[in-house]
C-alpha positions in Angstrom: -32.5 39.3 107.8 -34.4 36.7 109.8 -31.6 34.2 109.3 -29.0 36.7 110.4 -31.0 37.4 113.6 -31.3 33.7 114.4 -27.5 33.3 114.0 -26.8 36.4 116.1 -29.2 35.2 118.8 -27.4 31.8 118.9 -24.0 33.4 118.9 -25.0 35.6 121.9 -26.3 32.5 123.8 -23.1 30.6 123.2 -21.0 33.7 124.2 -23.0 34.0 127.4 -22.5 30.3 128.2 -18.9 29.8 127.3 -17.2 33.2 127.8 -16.7 32.6 131.6 -15.1 29.2 130.8 -12.8 30.8 128.3 -11.8 33.4 130.8 -11.2 30.6 133.4 -8.9 28.7 131.0 -7.0 31.8 130.1 -6.5 32.7 133.7 -5.1 29.2 134.4 -2.1 30.2 132.3 -1.6 33.6 134.0 1.7 33.6 136.0 0.2 36.0 138.6 -2.6 35.6 141.1 -4.5 38.7 140.0 -7.6 38.1 137.9 -7.6 41.7 136.7 -4.0 41.8 135.3 -2.2 39.5 132.9 1.3 39.0 134.2 2.6 36.6 131.5 2.1 33.0 130.2 3.1 30.3 132.7 2.3 26.6 133.5 3.1 27.3 137.1 -0.4 26.6 138.4 -0.6 23.3 136.5 2.7 22.2 138.1 1.4 23.2 141.5 -1.8 21.3 140.8 -0.1 17.9 140.4 2.0 18.6 143.5 -1.0 19.4 145.7 -1.7 16.4 147.9 -5.3 17.4 148.9 -6.3 17.8 145.2 -4.6 14.6 144.1 -6.4 12.7 147.0 -9.7 14.3 145.9 -9.0 13.3 142.3 -8.4 9.7 143.4 -11.7 9.7 145.3 -13.5 11.2 142.3 -12.2 8.7 139.8 -12.6 5.7 142.2 -16.2 6.6 143.0 -17.0 7.2 139.3 -15.4 3.9 138.1 -17.0 1.8 140.9 -20.4 3.5 140.5 -20.3 3.1 136.7 -19.5 -0.6 136.8 -22.3 -1.3 139.4 -24.8 1.0 137.7 -24.1 -0.5 134.3 -24.7 -4.1 135.6 -27.8 -3.2 137.6 -29.2 -0.9 134.9 -28.7 -3.4 132.1 -30.4 -6.2 134.0 -33.2 -3.8 135.0 -33.7 -2.7 131.4 -34.0 -6.4 130.3 -36.5 -7.1 133.1 -38.6 -4.0 132.2 -38.5 -4.9 128.5 -39.9 -8.4 129.3 -42.8 -7.1 131.3 -46.3 -6.6 130.0 -47.5 -3.2 128.9 -49.0 -1.8 132.1 -46.3 -3.0 134.6 -43.7 -1.8 132.1 -45.3 1.7 132.0 -45.3 1.8 135.8 -41.7 0.8 136.0 -40.7 3.4 133.4 -42.5 6.0 135.5 -40.5 4.9 138.6 -37.3 4.9 136.6 -37.8 8.3 135.2 -38.8 9.8 138.6 -35.2 10.2 139.9 -34.2 12.0 136.7 -36.9 14.6 137.1 -36.3 15.3 140.8 -33.8 18.1 141.8 -30.4 16.7 142.9 -30.9 18.4 146.3 -34.0 16.3 147.0 -32.1 13.1 146.1 -29.1 14.2 148.2 -31.1 15.1 151.3 -33.2 11.9 151.0 -30.1 9.7 150.8 -28.5 11.6 153.7 -31.6 11.0 155.9 -31.6 7.4 154.9 -28.0 6.9 156.0 -28.6 8.8 159.2 -31.7 6.7 159.9 -29.9 3.4 159.3 -26.9 4.7 161.3 -24.5 4.2 158.4 -21.4 6.5 158.7 -21.2 8.8 155.7 -18.0 8.5 153.7 -16.5 6.8 150.6 -19.0 3.9 150.7 -22.1 6.0 151.0 -20.9 8.3 148.2 -20.5 5.3 146.0 -24.0 4.0 146.9 -25.5 7.5 146.2 -23.8 7.7 142.8 -25.0 4.2 141.8 -28.5 5.3 142.8 -28.7 8.3 140.4 -26.6 6.5 137.6 -28.9 3.4 137.2 -31.9 5.2 135.6 -29.6 6.7 132.9 -28.2 3.3 132.1 -31.8 1.9 131.9 -32.9 4.6 129.5 -29.8 4.0 127.3 -30.2 0.3 127.1 -34.0 0.0 126.6 -34.1 1.6 123.1 -31.6 -0.9 121.9 -33.7 -3.8 123.3 -36.8 -2.4 121.6 -34.9 -2.5 118.3 -34.1 -6.2 118.8 -36.4 -8.9 117.4 -38.2 -10.1 120.5 -38.3 -13.7 119.3 -34.5 -13.9 119.0 -34.1 -15.0 122.7 -36.8 -17.7 122.3 -35.2 -18.9 119.2 -31.9 -19.3 121.0 -33.6 -21.3 123.7 -35.3 -23.5 121.1 -32.0 -24.3 119.6 -30.6 -25.6 122.9 -29.0 -22.6 124.5 -29.3 -22.1 128.2 -30.9 -18.9 129.5 -27.5 -17.7 130.7 -25.9 -18.4 127.3 -28.7 -16.8 125.4 -28.4 -13.7 127.7 -24.7 -13.3 127.2 -24.5 -14.3 123.6 -27.7 -13.0 122.1 -29.3 -10.2 124.2 -26.1 -8.5 125.5 -24.5 -8.2 122.0 -27.7 -6.8 120.6 -27.7 -3.9 123.1 -24.0 -3.5 123.6 -24.0 0.0 122.1 -26.6 1.1 124.5 -24.7 -0.4 127.4 -21.5 1.4 126.5 -23.4 4.7 126.0 -25.1 4.3 129.4 -21.7 3.5 131.1 -20.1 6.6 129.5 -23.1 8.7 130.6 -23.0 7.3 134.2 -19.2 8.0 134.4 -19.6 11.5 133.2 -22.5 12.3 135.6 -20.6 10.8 138.5 -17.4 12.6 137.7 -18.8 16.1 138.1 -21.6 15.5 140.7 -21.6 17.9 143.6 -25.0 18.2 145.3 -25.5 14.5 146.0 -21.9 14.0 146.9 -22.0 16.9 149.4 -24.9 15.4 151.4 -23.7 11.8 151.3 -20.0 12.1 152.5 -18.1 13.7 155.3 -15.4 16.4 155.3 -12.6 13.8 155.5 -13.7 12.2 152.2 -14.1 14.7 149.4 -14.2 14.5 145.7 -13.1 17.4 143.4 -16.4 19.2 143.4 -16.8 19.3 147.2 -13.1 20.2 147.6 -13.6 23.2 145.3 -16.7 24.2 147.2 -14.8 24.1 150.5 -11.9 26.1 148.9 -14.3 29.0 147.9 -14.8 29.8 151.6 -11.1 30.7 151.9 -10.6 32.3 148.6 -9.9 30.5 145.3 -6.3 29.8 144.4 -5.3 29.9 140.7 -4.5 26.2 141.1 -8.3 25.6 140.9 -8.4 27.4 137.6 -6.1 24.8 136.2 -8.1 22.0 137.8 -11.4 23.3 136.5 -9.9 23.7 133.0 -8.8 20.1 132.9 -12.1 18.9 134.3 -13.9 20.9 131.6 -11.8 19.4 128.8 -12.2 15.8 130.1 -16.0 16.2 130.5 -16.3 17.8 127.1 -14.5 14.9 125.5 -16.7 12.4 127.3 -19.9 14.2 126.4 -18.9 14.4 122.7 -18.3 10.6 122.8 -21.7 10.0 124.4 -23.5 12.2 122.0 -21.7 10.6 119.0 -22.7 7.1 120.2 -26.3 8.2 120.9 -26.5 9.7 117.4 -25.1 6.5 115.9 -27.6 4.3 117.8 -30.5 6.2 116.4 -29.4 5.7 112.8 
């Protein structure tokens, strides 16, 4: 009986979480605009989606920002993780606290803080500021993905490479990086996933002329949601689900 109650409780939670998404996906194939009446199966809204210039432009901004932010955050986060790993115990603990702090703060605090920074420095908000903001919140996740792999590595390997005649750069690229490659890839996938669906920070660090998909959908809600956005949200859900499954799989493999 106890086991049955546990499974029933879990099933109710999953139903509560995913039932709205299932309804959304089903409605994206409804040929009519009514959300209360099924008017037949159709791919009409998906065809309109790829013919909508504003959505395609927002998609380009979203992917461009995510790719650039992921590359920059992966480089910075990997180097930061190596630097933190080489520190002594107390400075390392301090740096880990500083690194974890952005992850524990609400997104709205980060977004407003970055917005005020750009206003104070008189930097016009747009594509560049959105990229900088995404790099800012992606870096800690890369650091936290790479550090565990560094801690699994023999700390004398780097010194041994230097003793055998390797230069510091060669030892870094041929000894340390290969040892933590799995953590780097996991961090990059995680950064890309987080950047792809971010709304709050993007909203505060861009302007109405440069919108990603999340800010575009938010703007559309003020005028009434078109079924085209059902199709868009369905595709975004599937893409993010696949990416998260890959990240979770790689994270599980790295712990084995």
